C-alpha positions in Angstrom: 24.9 -9.8 -17.9 25.6 -6.1 -18.5 24.5 -3.5 -16.1 20.9 -2.3 -16.9 19.9 0.9 -18.7 17.9 2.7 -16.1 16.6 5.5 -18.4 12.9 4.9 -18.1 13.1 4.0 -14.5 14.9 7.3 -13.6 12.5 9.1 -15.9 9.5 7.8 -13.9 11.1 8.8 -10.6 11.1 12.4 -11.8 7.4 12.4 -12.4 5.4 14.6 -10.0 3.5 12.8 -7.2 -0.3 13.3 -7.3 -1.5 15.9 -4.7 -5.2 16.0 -4.2 -6.7 19.4 -3.7 -9.5 18.8 -1.2 -12.8 20.7 -1.1 -12.9 22.6 2.2 -16.2 24.2 1.4 -19.6 22.8 2.5 -20.7 22.1 -1.1 -20.7 18.4 -0.9 -22.3 18.4 2.5 -25.1 20.9 1.6 -25.9 19.3 -1.7 -25.1 15.6 -1.3 -27.2 14.6 -4.4 -25.0 16.7 -6.6 -21.7 15.5 -5.3 -20.6 12.2 -6.9 -19.4 10.0 -4.1 -16.8 8.2 -6.2 -14.8 11.5 -6.5 -14.7 12.1 -2.7 -13.4 15.4 -1.4 -11.5 16.3 -4.6 -14.9 17.2 -6.2 -15.3 21.0 -6.0 -18.7 21.3 -7.7 -19.5 23.9 -10.4 -16.5 26.3 -10.5 -14.9 28.0 -13.4 -11.7 26.9 -15.1 -9.9 30.0 -13.9 -10.9 29.2 -10.3 -9.8 25.6 -10.7 -6.5 26.6 -12.2 -5.8 29.0 -9.3 -6.5 26.3 -6.8 -4.2 23.7 -8.3 -1.4 26.3 -8.8 -1.3 26.9 -5.1 -0.4 23.3 -4.5 2.3 23.0 -7.2 3.3 20.2 -9.5 1.0 17.1 -9.4 -2.0 18.9 -7.8 -5.4 17.9 -9.1 -9.1 18.4 -8.5 -12.4 17.5 -10.1 -14.9 20.3 -11.0 -18.3 20.4 -12.7 -18.4 22.5 -15.9 -20.2 25.8 -15.3 -21.4 25.9 -19.0 -22.2 22.2 -19.3 -23.7 21.2 -16.0 -23.4 17.5 -15.2 -20.0 17.2 -16.9 -17.1 16.6 -14.5 -13.6 17.6 -15.5 -10.2 17.0 -14.1 -7.8 19.9 -13.5 -4.1 19.2 -12.9 -1.0 21.4 -12.4 0.9 19.8 -15.3 0.6 19.9 -19.0 -2.9 19.1 -20.2 -4.5 18.2 -23.5 -8.1 19.5 -24.1 -10.5 21.7 -25.9 -11.9 25.1 -25.1 -15.1 23.9 -23.3 -13.0 22.7 -20.3 -13.0 19.0 -21.0 -9.4 18.0 -20.2 -7.5 14.8 -20.1 -4.1 14.7 -18.3 -1.2 14.0 -20.5 1.8 11.9 -19.4 3.7 13.8 -16.6 7.1 13.4 -18.2 8.0 14.0 -21.8 11.4 13.7 -23.4 13.0 14.0 -26.9 14.1 11.0 -28.8 17.8 10.0 -28.6 18.4 9.2 -32.3 21.7 7.5 -33.2 23.0 6.5 -36.6 22.4 2.8 -37.0 23.3 -0.1 -39.3 20.2 -2.4 -39.7 20.7 -6.0 -40.7 18.0 -7.3 -43.0 15.2 -5.4 -44.6 14.0 -2.4 -42.7 11.3 0.2 -43.3 11.0 3.7 -41.9 8.4 4.1 -39.1 7.5 7.6 -40.3 7.2 7.4 -44.2 7.0 3.6 -44.4 9.6 3.6 -47.2 12.4 1.1 -47.5 15.7 2.1 -45.8 18.2 1.6 -48.6 21.9 0.8 -48.1 24.3 -1.6 -46.6 25.5 0.5 -43.6 24.1 3.4 -41.6 20.7 3.2 -43.4 19.0 5.4 -40.8 18.7 6.4 -37.2 17.2 4.6 -34.2 16.1 6.0 -30.8 18.3 4.5 -28.1 15.4 4.8 -25.6 12.2 3.7 -27.4 13.6 1.9 -30.4 12.0 4.0 -33.1 13.8 3.4 -36.4 13.5 6.0 -39.2 15.3 7.7 -42.1 17.7 10.4 -41.0 15.7 13.0 -43.1 12.5 12.0 -41.3 13.7 13.1 -37.9 12.0 16.5 -38.2 8.6 14.8 -38.7 8.8 13.0 -35.3 7.3 14.6 -32.2 9.3 15.2 -29.0 7.3 12.5 -27.1 9.6 9.5 -26.6 7.5 6.6 -25.4 8.1 2.9 -25.8 5.9 1.1 -28.3 5.1 -2.6 -27.9 5.9 -3.3 -31.6 9.4 -2.1 -31.0 10.0 -4.3 -27.9 12.0 -7.2 -29.1 13.0 -8.9 -25.8 10.5 -9.5 -23.0 12.9 -11.3 -20.7 15.2 -8.7 -19.2 13.2 -5.7 -20.4 12.6 -2.9 -17.9 9.3 -3.2 -16.0 8.4 0.4 -16.6 9.0 0.1 -20.3 6.7 -2.9 -20.7 3.9 -1.3 -18.6 4.1 1.9 -20.6 4.3 0.2 -24.0 1.3 -2.1 -23.2 -0.7 0.6 -21.4 -1.1 -1.4 -18.2 -0.1 -1.0 -14.6 0.6 -4.7 -14.0 3.0 -6.4 -16.4 1.2 -9.0 -18.5 3.9 -11.6 -17.8 3.4 -11.3 -14.0 -0.4 -11.2 -14.4 -0.5 -14.2 -16.8 1.9 -16.4 -14.7 0.1 -15.7 -11.3 -3.3 -16.2 -12.8 -2.3 -19.4 -14.5 -0.9 -20.8 -11.3 -4.1 -19.8 -9.4 -6.4 -21.2 -12.0 -4.6 -24.6 -11.8 -5.0 -24.4 -8.0 -1.2 -24.2 -7.5 -1.8 -23.3 -3.9 -2.6 -27.0 -3.4 0.5 -28.3 -5.1 3.3 -29.3 -2.8 6.5 -27.2 -3.3 4.9 -25.1 -6.0 7.8 -22.6 -5.9 10.4 -24.9 -4.4 10.4 -27.6 -7.1 11.7 -26.5 -10.5 10.2 -27.4 -13.8 12.1 -28.9 -16.8 14.6 -26.4 -18.2 13.6 -27.2 -21.8 10.0 -26.2 -21.2 11.0 -23.1 -19.2 13.0 -22.0 -22.3 10.0 -22.7 -24.5 7.8 -20.4 -22.3 10.4 -17.7 -22.6 10.4 -18.1 -26.4 6.6 -18.1 -26.4 6.5 -14.7 -24.6 9.2 -13.3 -26.9 7.1 -14.3 -30.0 3.6 -13.5 -28.9 4.1 -11.1 -26.0 0.7 -10.6 -24.3 -0.9 -13.2 -26.5 1.3 -16.0 -25.3 -0.3 -19.4 -24.4 1.0 -21.0 -21.2 -2.1 -23.0 -20.2 -2.1 -26.7 -19.2 -2.6 -27.9 -22.7 0.7 -26.4 -23.7 2.6 -26.9 -20.4 1.0 -29.6 -18.2 3.7 -29.3 -15.5 2.7 -26.4 -13.4 6.2 -26.1 -12.0 7.3 -25.0 -15.5 5.2 -21.9 -15.2 6.3 -21.2 -11.6 10.0 -21.6 -12.5 9.7 -19.3 -15.5 8.0 -16.7 -13.2 10.9 -16.7 -10.8 13.4 -16.5 -13.7 11.5 -13.5 -15.2 11.6 -11.6 -11.9 15.4 -12.2 -11.5 16.0 -11.0 -15.0 14.5 -7.5 -14.5 17.1 -4.8 -14.8 15.3 -2.8 -12.1 13.7 -5.2 -9.5 10.1 -5.0 -8.6 11.0 -3.2 -5.3 12.7 -0.2 -6.8 16.1 0.9 -5.8 15.0 4.2 -4.3 13.2 2.6 -1.3 15.6 -0.4 -1.0 17.7 1.2 1.9 14.5 2.0 3.8 13.3 -1.5 3.7 16.6 -3.1 4.8 16.8 -0.6 7.7 13.7 -2.0 9.2 15.1 -5.5 9.2 18.6 -4.7 10.3 20.4 -6.8 12.8 20.1 -4.3 15.7 16.6 -3.1 14.9 13.9 -4.1 17.4 10.9 -2.4 15.7 7.4 -3.1 17.1 5.1 -4.9 14.7 2.9 -1.8 14.0 6.0 0.3 13.5 7.4 -2.1 10.9 4.1 -2.2 9.1 3.8 1.6 9.1 7.4 2.0 7.9 6.9 -0.5 5.0 3.6 1.0 4.0 5.1 4.5 3.8 8.1 3.2 1.9 6.2 1.2 -0.8 3.8 4.2 -1.4 6.9 6.2 -2.6 7.4 3.8 -5.5 6.1 4.8 -9.0 2.8 3.5 -10.0 4.1 0.6 -12.1 6.5 -0.9 -9.5 3.9 -0.5 -6.8 1.1 -2.2 -8.8 3.3 -5.1 -9.7 4.6 -5.6 -6.1 1.0 -5.4 -4.9 0.0 -8.1 -7.3 2.9 -10.4 -6.5 2.6 -10.2 -2.8 -1.1 -10.7 -2.9 -0.5 -13.9 -5.0 2.2 -15.1 -2.6 0.0 -14.4 0.4 -2.6 -16.7 -1.1 0.0 -19.4 -1.5 1.3 -19.0 2.1 -2.3 -19.3 3.5 -2.4 -22.8 2.1 1.0 -23.8 3.5 -0.6 -26.9 5.1 -1.1 -28.3 1.6 1.8 -26.9 -0.4 4.4 -26.8 2.3 5.3 -23.2 1.3 5.3 -20.9 4.4 5.9 -17.2 4.2 9.5 -17.9 5.3 10.0 -20.4 2.5 8.6 -17.9 -0.1 10.7 -15.1 1.4 13.8 -17.2 0.8 12.8 -18.0 -2.7 11.7 -14.5 -3.8 13.9 -12.4 -1.7 16.6 -11.9 -4.4 13.9 -11.8 -7.1 12.1 -8.8 -5.7 14.9 -6.8 -4.0 18.4 -6.0 -5.1 21.1 -3.5 -4.2 21.6 -1.0 -7.0 25.4 -1.5 -6.9 25.2 -5.3 -7.2 27.2 -6.8 -10.0 24.7 -8.6 -12.3 27.5 -10.6 -13.9 28.0 -12.4 -10.6 24.5 -13.0 -9.3 24.2 -14.1 -5.7 28.0 -14.0 -5.3 28.8 -10.4 -4.7 29.4 -8.9 -1.2 26.0 -7.1 -1.4 24.2 -10.4 -2.0 25.9 -12.3 0.8 25.5 -9.5 3.4 22.0 -8.4 2.5 20.4 -11.7 1.5 19.0 -12.5 5.0 17.4 -9.0 5.2 15.9 -9.3 1.7 14.4 -12.7 2.6 13.0 -11.4 5.9 11.5 -8.3 4.2 9.6 -10.3 1.6 8.4 -12.8 4.2 7.1 -10.0 6.4 5.3 -8.4 3.4 3.6 -11.7 2.6 2.5 -12.2 6.2 1.2 -8.7 6.6 -0.1 -8.1 3.1 -3.5 -6.8 4.2 -2.0 -4.2 6.5 0.7 -3.0 4.1 -1.2 -2.8 0.8 -4.6 -1.4 0.1 -6.8 -3.1 -2.5 
């Protein structure tokens, strides 16, 4: 397996972190009926756009607050210190924090191909057009000027689900939790997989696992993996493990990997509360997509571990199985999985880390 392209992962890491601008005045206390409780302290009441802009600029990139429109009372608006899209009456919606231009490259397309801009056929045998190396947009060379600068993956351009970057899938399908992860965990839970002995230890038939992979490639988020299609629940659980191991950037992103391993190092004797605090602060540094998916997976595994008396899958067993699927050293050679020096030296720490997150799910993650 080739080393992964980390473009979208690195792009997401550059996005500004959200910084709430809290209301330090007594507006919400003096007029509780006018202060929507679901906004909390970021609600600043009826203030002008200029006042709101001045407040968020003080806090820099990523700052945000919620205000009530002065001209249209009862209408709440979001103000952020990043590029915004909106009209003149102050109703704004935050745009994506990071934009980038397309990386078009001259490409030879095999088989019939149509331009995504003008919808006309791309004639020729070689070099019929250009294709963005990042999002997959394929167009005529002369149509480049008609494409905006916003390069974002589109689900119709994603050809391979297995091995596709987690950030790319979540962005393309407009979701925080990847549909593969959500569908697999929900299917296992609906079939009461927590009562099945060795639910993640026993592997399903390889032929059916391949069929599930092909089903996701063909139908993506409309794939069918229910019991009528695959009666052996171990087939679904085996594919789930395979999917996680194929991710070019693991669910636990590379930037916090050293912090997590430090907690479980051989000579570390952290107190329980210190370990929990360290892990909580570390995972909160991850981008929204990796954090949401890690949260969903650990919550699922926590439910499995709580029924260990029935399924014989303790948190230690699950840590051993999912350690290398959720964590990986950025320098690990993917052509030699589980054989490199990084794998051999860090595997026990990876297993310990995942096991600890499963055991202390409620204290590390916030629903």
